[in-house]
C-alpha positions as CSV (number, residue, x, y, z in Angstrom):
1,M,34.8,-17.8,130.9
2,N,32.6,-19.2,133.6
3,A,33.6,-22.6,134.9
4,Q,31.1,-25.4,134.3
5,P,29.4,-26.9,137.4
6,P,30.7,-30.4,138.3
7,P,28.4,-33.2,137.2
8,P,26.1,-34.7,139.8
9,T,27.6,-37.5,141.9
10,T,24.3,-39.4,142.0
11,L,21.7,-40.3,139.4
12,V,18.7,-40.8,141.7
13,T,18.2,-39.9,145.3
14,L,15.2,-40.9,147.4
15,T,14.6,-39.0,150.6
16,D,12.1,-40.2,153.2
17,A,9.9,-41.7,150.4
18,H,6.5,-43.2,151.5
19,V,4.0,-44.9,149.2
20,V,0.5,-45.5,150.7
21,H,-2.3,-47.5,149.1
22,K,-5.9,-47.6,150.2
23,A,-7.1,-51.2,150.8
24,R,-10.5,-52.6,150.0
25,S,-11.0,-53.6,153.6
26,G,-12.0,-51.3,156.5
27,G,-15.1,-49.5,157.8
28,V,-18.0,-47.9,156.1
29,F,-16.5,-44.4,156.0
30,S,-12.8,-45.2,155.9
31,R,-10.7,-47.8,154.4
32,D,-7.5,-49.5,155.7
33,R,-4.2,-48.2,154.4
34,V,-1.4,-50.4,153.2
35,Y,2.1,-48.9,153.4
36,A,4.0,-50.3,150.4
37,L,7.1,-48.1,151.1
38,T,8.1,-46.4,154.3
39,G,10.8,-43.8,154.9
40,A,13.1,-45.0,152.1
41,D,16.4,-43.2,151.8
42,L,18.5,-44.3,148.9
43,T,21.1,-43.0,146.4
44,I,22.1,-44.6,143.1
45,A,25.5,-43.5,141.7
46,P,26.6,-43.6,138.1
47,G,27.9,-47.0,137.0
48,E,27.1,-48.9,140.2
49,T,24.9,-52.0,140.6
50,V,22.5,-52.1,143.5
51,G,20.7,-55.3,144.4
52,V,17.4,-55.3,146.3
53,V,16.3,-58.4,148.2
54,G,13.5,-59.4,150.5
55,E,10.4,-61.5,150.7
56,S,7.4,-61.1,148.4
57,G,5.4,-58.0,149.3
58,C,8.2,-56.2,151.1
59,G,8.1,-53.3,148.7
60,K,10.9,-54.1,146.2
61,S,8.8,-53.5,143.1
62,T,7.3,-50.3,144.6
63,L,10.8,-49.0,145.2
64,A,11.8,-49.8,141.6
65,K,8.8,-48.0,140.2
66,V,9.5,-44.9,142.4
67,L,13.1,-44.8,141.2
68,V,12.1,-44.5,137.5
69,G,9.1,-42.2,138.1
70,I,6.4,-44.7,137.3
71,E,4.9,-44.3,140.7
72,R,4.7,-41.0,142.6
73,P,5.5,-41.3,146.4
74,T,2.7,-40.2,148.7
75,T,5.3,-38.2,150.7
76,G,9.0,-37.6,150.4
77,T,11.1,-36.6,147.4
78,V,12.7,-38.3,144.4
79,S,15.6,-36.3,142.9
80,F,16.9,-37.0,139.5
81,R,20.4,-35.5,138.8
82,D,19.8,-33.2,141.8
83,R,16.4,-32.0,140.5
84,D,13.1,-32.8,142.3
85,L,11.4,-35.2,139.9
86,W,7.8,-34.4,140.8
87,S,8.2,-30.6,140.8
88,M,8.9,-30.8,137.1
89,S,6.2,-30.4,134.5
90,A,5.0,-33.6,132.8
91,A,6.9,-32.8,129.7
92,E,10.2,-32.1,131.6
93,R,9.7,-35.4,133.6
94,R,9.2,-37.4,130.4
95,S,12.4,-35.8,128.9
96,A,14.5,-36.1,132.0
97,V,13.5,-39.6,133.1
98,G,12.1,-41.3,130.0
99,A,15.2,-40.6,127.9
100,T,17.8,-41.5,130.5
101,T,16.3,-44.5,132.4
102,G,15.0,-47.9,131.3
103,M,13.1,-50.6,133.1
104,V,12.9,-54.3,132.5
105,F,9.7,-55.8,133.9
106,Q,9.2,-59.2,135.4
107,D,7.1,-60.9,132.7
108,P,8.1,-60.2,129.1
109,S,4.9,-61.7,127.7
110,T,2.8,-59.0,129.3
111,A,5.4,-56.2,129.1
112,L,5.5,-56.2,125.3
113,N,2.6,-55.2,123.1
114,R,1.6,-58.4,121.4
115,R,0.2,-56.7,118.4
116,L,3.4,-54.9,117.5
117,T,6.3,-56.4,115.6
118,I,9.7,-56.5,117.3
119,R,10.8,-53.7,115.0
120,R,7.9,-51.5,116.2
121,V,8.5,-52.4,119.8
122,L,12.1,-51.3,119.7
123,R,11.4,-48.2,117.6
124,D,8.6,-47.0,119.9
125,P,10.8,-45.2,122.5
126,L,12.7,-43.6,119.6
127,D,9.5,-42.3,118.0
128,V,8.1,-41.0,121.3
129,H,11.2,-39.0,122.1
130,H,11.8,-37.9,118.5
131,H,15.2,-39.5,118.5
132,G,16.9,-39.1,115.1
133,T,15.5,-39.4,111.6
134,L,13.4,-42.4,110.5
135,P,16.4,-44.1,108.8
136,Q,18.5,-43.5,111.9
137,R,15.8,-45.1,114.0
138,E,15.7,-48.2,111.8
139,E,19.5,-48.4,112.1
140,R,19.3,-48.1,115.9
141,V,16.7,-51.0,115.9
142,R,19.2,-53.2,114.1
143,E,22.0,-52.1,116.5
144,L,19.8,-53.0,119.5
145,M,18.9,-56.4,118.2
146,S,22.6,-57.2,117.6
147,L,23.5,-55.8,121.0
148,V,21.2,-58.3,122.8
149,G,22.0,-61.2,120.5
150,L,18.7,-61.4,118.5
151,P,18.9,-62.3,114.8
152,R,17.6,-59.7,112.3
153,A,15.1,-62.3,110.9
154,L,13.0,-61.7,114.1
155,A,12.5,-58.0,113.4
156,D,9.1,-58.6,111.7
157,A,8.0,-61.3,114.2
158,L,5.4,-60.7,116.9
159,P,6.2,-61.3,120.6
160,G,4.0,-64.3,120.7
161,Q,6.2,-66.0,118.1
162,L,9.3,-65.7,120.3
163,S,10.5,-67.8,123.2
164,G,10.5,-66.5,126.7
165,G,14.3,-65.8,126.6
166,Q,14.0,-64.0,123.3
167,R,11.1,-61.8,124.6
168,Q,13.2,-60.8,127.6
169,R,16.0,-59.9,125.3
170,V,13.6,-57.7,123.4
171,A,12.5,-56.1,126.7
172,I,16.2,-55.4,127.6
173,A,16.9,-53.9,124.1
174,R,13.8,-51.6,124.5
175,A,15.1,-50.4,127.9
176,L,18.5,-49.6,126.2
177,A,17.0,-47.9,123.2
178,L,17.7,-44.3,124.3
179,D,21.2,-45.0,125.8
180,P,20.0,-44.7,129.4
181,D,22.3,-44.0,132.4
182,L,20.2,-46.2,134.7
183,V,18.4,-49.5,134.1
184,V,16.0,-51.0,136.7
185,A,15.5,-54.7,136.3
186,D,12.5,-56.0,138.4
187,E,12.7,-59.8,138.7
188,P,14.0,-60.0,135.1
189,T,14.5,-63.8,135.2
190,S,11.7,-65.1,137.4
191,A,9.4,-65.9,134.4
192,L,12.1,-67.8,132.5
193,D,13.2,-71.4,132.5
194,V,16.3,-72.2,134.6
195,S,18.4,-72.9,131.5
196,V,17.6,-69.4,130.1
197,R,18.2,-67.4,133.3
198,A,21.9,-67.6,133.2
199,Q,22.0,-66.3,129.7
200,I,19.9,-63.2,130.6
201,L,21.9,-62.5,133.7
202,N,25.2,-62.8,131.8
203,L,23.7,-60.5,129.1
204,L,22.8,-57.9,131.8
205,L,26.3,-58.0,133.3
206,D,28.0,-57.8,129.9
207,L,25.8,-54.8,128.8
208,K,26.4,-53.0,132.2
209,Q,30.2,-53.3,131.7
210,R,30.2,-52.4,128.1
211,L,27.8,-49.4,128.3
212,G,28.8,-48.2,131.8
213,L,25.2,-48.4,133.1
214,A,24.0,-48.0,136.6
215,L,21.8,-51.1,137.4
216,V,19.2,-51.7,140.1
217,F,18.6,-55.4,140.2
218,V,15.5,-56.7,142.1
219,S,15.2,-60.4,142.6
220,H,14.3,-63.2,144.9
221,D,17.5,-65.0,143.8
222,I,19.6,-63.5,146.6
223,Q,22.8,-65.3,145.7
224,T,22.6,-64.0,142.2
225,V,22.0,-60.5,143.6
226,R,25.1,-60.8,145.7
227,R,27.2,-62.0,142.7
228,M,26.0,-59.2,140.5
229,S,25.8,-56.2,142.9
230,D,28.2,-53.7,144.4
231,R,25.7,-52.9,147.1
232,V,22.8,-55.0,148.5
233,I,19.6,-53.4,150.0
234,T,17.5,-55.6,152.3
235,M,13.8,-54.7,152.6
236,Y,11.2,-55.9,155.1
237,L,7.6,-54.8,155.2
238,G,8.2,-51.7,153.1
239,R,11.3,-50.6,155.0
240,I,15.0,-50.6,154.1
241,V,16.5,-52.4,157.1
242,E,20.1,-52.9,155.9
243,E,22.4,-51.6,153.2
244,S,25.8,-53.2,152.8
245,P,28.6,-53.9,150.3
246,A,27.9,-57.1,148.5
247,T,31.1,-58.6,149.9
248,D,29.8,-58.2,153.4
249,V,26.2,-59.3,153.0
250,T,26.7,-63.1,153.7
251,D,28.9,-63.2,156.7
252,R,29.1,-59.6,158.0
253,A,25.5,-58.5,157.7
254,R,24.3,-57.0,161.0
255,H,20.5,-57.3,160.7
256,P,19.1,-60.7,161.9
257,Y,16.7,-60.7,158.9
258,T,19.4,-60.3,156.4
259,R,21.4,-63.2,157.9
260,A,18.3,-65.4,158.0
261,L,17.4,-64.5,154.4
262,F,20.9,-65.4,153.1
263,S,21.1,-68.6,155.2
264,A,18.0,-69.9,153.5
265,T,19.9,-70.4,150.2
266,P,21.4,-73.8,149.7
267,G,25.1,-74.3,149.8
268,L,27.0,-77.3,148.4
269,L,30.4,-76.6,150.0
270,D,29.1,-75.8,153.5
271,P,25.5,-77.0,153.8
272,I,23.8,-75.9,157.0
273,D,20.2,-75.5,158.1
274,P,18.7,-72.1,157.6
275,I,18.2,-69.7,160.5
276,P,14.7,-70.3,161.8
277,L,12.2,-67.5,162.3
278,A,9.6,-67.8,165.0
279,G,6.2,-66.2,165.1
280,P,3.7,-65.1,162.5
281,V,4.2,-62.7,159.7
282,P,2.7,-59.3,160.7
283,S,-0.7,-58.4,159.3
284,A,-2.3,-55.1,158.3
285,T,-5.1,-55.6,160.9
286,H,-2.9,-56.2,163.9
287,P,0.4,-54.5,163.0
288,P,3.4,-54.7,165.5
289,S,4.6,-51.6,167.2
290,G,8.2,-50.6,167.0
291,C,10.4,-52.8,164.8
292,P,8.1,-54.8,162.4
293,F,10.5,-57.7,162.4
294,R,10.3,-58.3,166.1
295,T,7.4,-60.7,165.8
296,R,9.7,-63.2,164.0
297,C,13.1,-62.3,165.5
298,W,14.8,-64.5,168.1
299,R,16.7,-61.5,169.5
300,A,13.7,-59.2,170.1
301,T,13.3,-57.6,173.5
302,E,10.9,-55.0,175.0
303,I,12.6,-52.1,173.4
304,C,11.9,-53.6,170.0
305,S,8.2,-53.2,170.6
306,Q,8.6,-49.6,171.7
307,Q,10.4,-47.9,168.9
308,M,11.8,-48.4,165.4
309,P,15.6,-48.3,165.6
310,P,17.4,-45.6,163.7
311,F,20.2,-46.4,161.2
312,A,23.5,-47.3,162.7
313,D,26.9,-47.6,160.8
314,A,28.9,-50.8,160.7
315,S,32.7,-50.9,160.5
316,S,32.7,-51.1,156.7
317,P,32.1,-47.9,154.7
318,G,28.6,-47.7,153.2
319,H,27.3,-50.4,155.6
320,R,24.3,-49.4,157.8
321,Y,21.5,-51.2,159.5
322,R,18.4,-50.7,161.6
323,C,18.4,-53.0,164.6
324,H,18.4,-52.7,168.4
325,H,20.2,-56.0,168.8
326,P,22.4,-56.5,165.7
327,V,24.3,-59.6,164.9
328,Q,28.0,-59.4,165.6
329,E,30.2,-59.0,162.5
330,G,31.6,-62.3,161.3
331,Q,29.4,-64.3,163.7
332,A,29.0,-67.8,162.2
333,T,25.7,-68.8,160.8
334,R,25.8,-72.1,162.7
335,D,25.9,-70.1,165.9
336,L,22.9,-68.0,164.9
337,V,21.0,-71.2,163.9
338,H,21.6,-72.6,167.4
339,Q,20.6,-69.3,169.1
340,A,17.4,-69.1,167.1
341,T,16.5,-72.7,167.7
342,T,17.1,-72.6,171.4
343,A,15.4,-69.2,171.9
344,P,11.9,-69.2,173.5
345,G,9.3,-69.9,170.9
346,G,12.0,-70.9,168.4
347,S,10.8,-72.4,165.1
348,A,12.3,-74.2,162.2
349,S,10.6,-72.0,159.5
350,P,13.1,-70.2,157.3
351,P,12.0,-67.0,155.6
352,A,9.8,-67.9,152.7
353,A,10.9,-65.8,149.8
354,D,7.8,-66.5,147.7
355,V,5.2,-66.1,150.5
356,P,3.4,-62.7,150.3
357,V,3.6,-60.7,153.5
358,Q,1.3,-58.0,154.8
359,K,2.5,-54.4,155.2
360,D,3.0,-52.9,158.6
361,V,0.6,-50.0,159.2
362,S,1.9,-48.7,162.5
363,H,3.9,-45.5,163.2
364,H,3.5,-43.9,159.8
365,P,2.7,-40.3,158.9
366,R,-0.9,-39.5,158.1
367,E,-1.7,-40.0,154.4
368,P,-2.1,-36.6,152.7
369,E,-5.5,-35.7,151.6
370,P,-6.1,-36.0,147.8
């Protein structure tokens, strides 16, 4: 008897993935190009939780859509269980990705069809993928509602008759309908009241542990990302600039942007001022050369304007970063605040997590012709 091949060690692998959009601005015969994702290399292993943080417009949602096959990369590859996702036929792709991945979108009021009852919303993935018989699908709907804590009386209600927290529970239940191996949650609590956010986050953690899910959690709430994640990915202007274990991301992060980002969250036990970032946010019309963060970095030198640094490994396994002048491991945030404040051109402006930023358009490969 032939031995069975070992199961894949990764669910999804991104290799040098780029996503390029054409902007409305530009000349008469050519338009500007916006680089939403640049050179992304990432692997998601079964059962792990990967958090993705960064300012608005840094490419977090684009990365999430590429992972689940909603958006095709302009260049690069997306491998699902060691198979190139976009070399499959459309039917194979729907079967391979649609039946084994789920996505929870940011706003449940727009993610759910307002004309369908909750029963129909939850049964829709089962119908599309011909999962079981009709009585089995109805039983699965009841199981899903119980799984996320929704009373059965809401099965015939419309999404508009539910609260925001209940709608997000429906969205989570829909993502779990086909027993996926990977769930991508893109800002799942940003549209909810503060009192409801903790309930949804605890629900996601409980479901992940009970079902053995791999979870990609995208959020502006970086402290929540740190608490929920095994690994944390930091993105800036479409690039992954640091990848570290969640236990290292606060005090042992090497990239100045990661340290500035996490210093901007309030702390009650040890309150300190955030690390200030000097200089303007890069724009698409006048992009910086080299490292895109150099226009706001207090440690930038001439080499930062000449080339984008390659990934370097930190002392902890699985911790890597892209920086010519990395922060020392364990360096106190107070020292970094002092350095940034006293540096030439220092400013007291922390990274604004909700301020949209422009994409860097320098040093990218040519966009393939359609």
